[in-house]
N, C-alpha and C positions, 0 to 999 in steps of 0.2 A: 509532393514531388520527390522523385528518387534522389538520394544524396543529401536531402535537407536534414538538418539536425536541430533538436530542441535541447537547450542547455540551461543549467542554473549556474550563475556566476556569483561568487562571494568576493566583492571587491573592497579593498581598503580605501576609505575616504578620510582625508585629514586636511584641514584648512591650511596649516603651515607647520613648521617644525616645533613650535611652542604649544600648539593646541593638541587636545586629545583626539585620537583617531578612533575609527570604528569600522566594522564590516557592514556593507550594505548588500542585500541580495537582489539579483535581477534575473528574471526569466527572459531568455533570448531564444526566439523561435525562427525557424526557416533559414538557418545558417548553412551555406554550402560547404561541403567538405574541402572544396578547392580554395576557399578563402584563407588568407594568412590570419594569424591571431590578431594582428593589428587591424586588419580589415573588419574582422568580427567586432572589434571595439568601435570602429567607425560606425558600423550599423547601429550599435547600442547607443552611441552618442547622438546620432541623428534622431533616434527615437526620443531620447531624453530632451533634446532641443525642441522637437515638435510638441512635446508635452510641457514646454516652458520650465523644464527642470535643468539644473546645472549639470553640464557634461563632465565626464571623468577626465581629469588631467593626466596625461602620460607623455613620455618623451618619444620622439621619432624624428627622423630626418631622411636619410637616403632610402630606407626600406630595401636595401640591397645587401645587407649583412656586412657592411664595411665601415660604418661610422660608430657603432657601439652605443647609440643613443637609446635603443629600445629596451630599456632595462626593466623587466617585469619578473617578479618572483612567482612562479606558477606551480601550484601543487607541490611546494617544497623544493623546487629546483630553480636556480637562476636561468632565465630565458625559457624554462619549460622542460619537459621530459626528454627532449632530444638535445644532442650536443650541437646546438646551432643558436643563432640569434633569434629573438622573439619575432622579428619581422619575417624570418624565413621559416618559422614554425607554422605549419598548416593545420587546419582543423581536422584533417583526416587522421591526425595523431590522437584524436579523441573519438568518443562515440556518443551518439544521441542518448540523452538522459543523464549524462555525466554532470557532476557538480565540480566546478573549477574554482579554486581559490587563488586570487591574484593579489599580491602585496608589492610594496616598493622594496628596494634594497634596504637591508637592516644593518646600519653601521653609524656610529656616532660621527664619523668623518664624512658621511654622506647624509646631511640633514635633509629632511623632507621639505620640498618646496610646496607641493600640493598633491594630494592623492598619491599617485604612483610615480610622480616626478621627484627626483632627488638632485641635490646640488653636488656634482662631482668635480668641482673646481680644485679640490685638493690634489687630484691627479695632475692638473695643469701646473700647480705650484711645485710638485715633485719634479716634473720635467724641467721647469724653468730653473730649478736649483742646480742642475748639472747635466741635463740630458741634451747636450748640444756639442758641436765640434767646431774647432777653429779651422777654417779653410780660406784659401785665397779666392777672391771673386774675380770675375773677368771671363775670358774665353773658357769653354769647357775643355778639360783635359782629355787626351786620347784614352779610350777605354782600356787599353792594354799597357798604359804607362805605369800603372801601379798594381803589380801582380799580387793577388790574394790567394792563399791556399784554398783549394776547393772545399775542404772540410770546414774551414773557418767561414767561407762565404755561405755555405749551406746552413751552418748553425746561426749565423747572423740573420740570414733570411727568415729562418723559422722563428727567431725571437722577434723580428720586425713584424711578424704577422699579428702581434698583439694589437687589438683595436681600442684598448683602454675602456672597455665597457663596464668593468667593475664586478663582473660575475664572480671572479676569484674572491673578492672581498665578501660578497653576499653569501658565497658557499662556505666560507671559513667560519668555524665556531668562534674564532678570536677576532674576526673582521680584519684579518691581516691583508696588507697590500704587497706582500713580498713577491708574489708571482709577477704582478704588473711591474713593480720597480726593478726586479731582477731581469725581466725581459728587456727593458730599456737600457739597463747597464750592460747586459750581455751584448746586445746588438752593436753597441758602439765600441766596447772593449775588444771585440773580436776583429775589428777592421783597422787598417793602418790610419784612416782618417780620425779615429777616435783616441789615438795615443796621447795627443797633447794634453787632454784633460783627464786622462785615465786615472791618475792617482787621486784627484780630488772628486771625481764623479761619484764613486761609490759612497764615500764619506758624506758628501753633501746631500745626495739623494736619500740615503738612509736616514740622515739627521732630519730632513724635511718630512719624510714619511712618519717618523716617530712624533715630530712636532704636530702633525695633523691629527694624531690620536688613533691611528690604526693599531691593531693588536699585534702580538708577536706570532711568529710561525712556530707551530709544534709538529710540523711534518705529517699531518694526517692525509694529505694528498687530495682533499676535496676540491681544491682550486683547479688542479690539473684535470680532474674528472669532469668538472662542470664547464671548463673554459670552452667557448664556442670555436676557438681556433686551435685548441689542443696544445697550448703552450706548455712545455715540459718543466717540471720542477727541478730539472738539472740546472736550470738558469739560477735558481735560488742558491744552489751549492757554488756556482761560479761567482755570484755576487758576494757570497760570504768570503770566498778566497780573495776577491778584489778588495773587499773591505779590510780584511786582515792585512793584506800586503800594504795598503795605503796607511793603515794605522801604525805600522812599524817602520815605515819609510822615514829616512832622515833628510829627504830632498824635497820637502814640501815647500811650495812657493805660493800658497794660498791661505 
């Protein structure tokens, strides 16, 4: 049938973080070029189940490119050859006869749960350490009561586009989480609502990032190049300034 593809998949299989992993090879036939990469894996897993074999574990949730769950390292690129999430990567990006290698994120701070699924709760702990704002609850304030410069609003919006998928960590030769952390620090430091915790935010989030075991940033730019949302490494420079300012401040109350 026109449009159908036959592929060879080399997929990483690993029982848990402490066990040794290995690649397994699968021949997948009759794949439509209109399928997403995850739908192709669904087809493979249905076949494995029908053969009473163990299906391949992988993360997924919304399948709309907004949750960051679909973390696969495909042919040497986080999420695959396109700058998009795995769930939005379609099989038309490949051709029939291709061999595709699929691995989990490779980082000590992202231990493997099983096969292609990794534990990214380290990102949650970074957020919990300082990625919040103190605001009054109750009735919503008028939208125009708190003016924000257009440039700051735009920069904050672009930083807020980060979905916390971890592609930046997987792309970095040092497994650094600086792009993710800096996006969260930038988003809040640029807005009036984020000023109350501004001094402590950078220090605490960077300290938690280091405690989780992420590597250092050496400015290779791979994180920005592979980020499905195009988060800029300018955020890293902004976080470094925030961190330095907090470090020399004499008005710490935390």
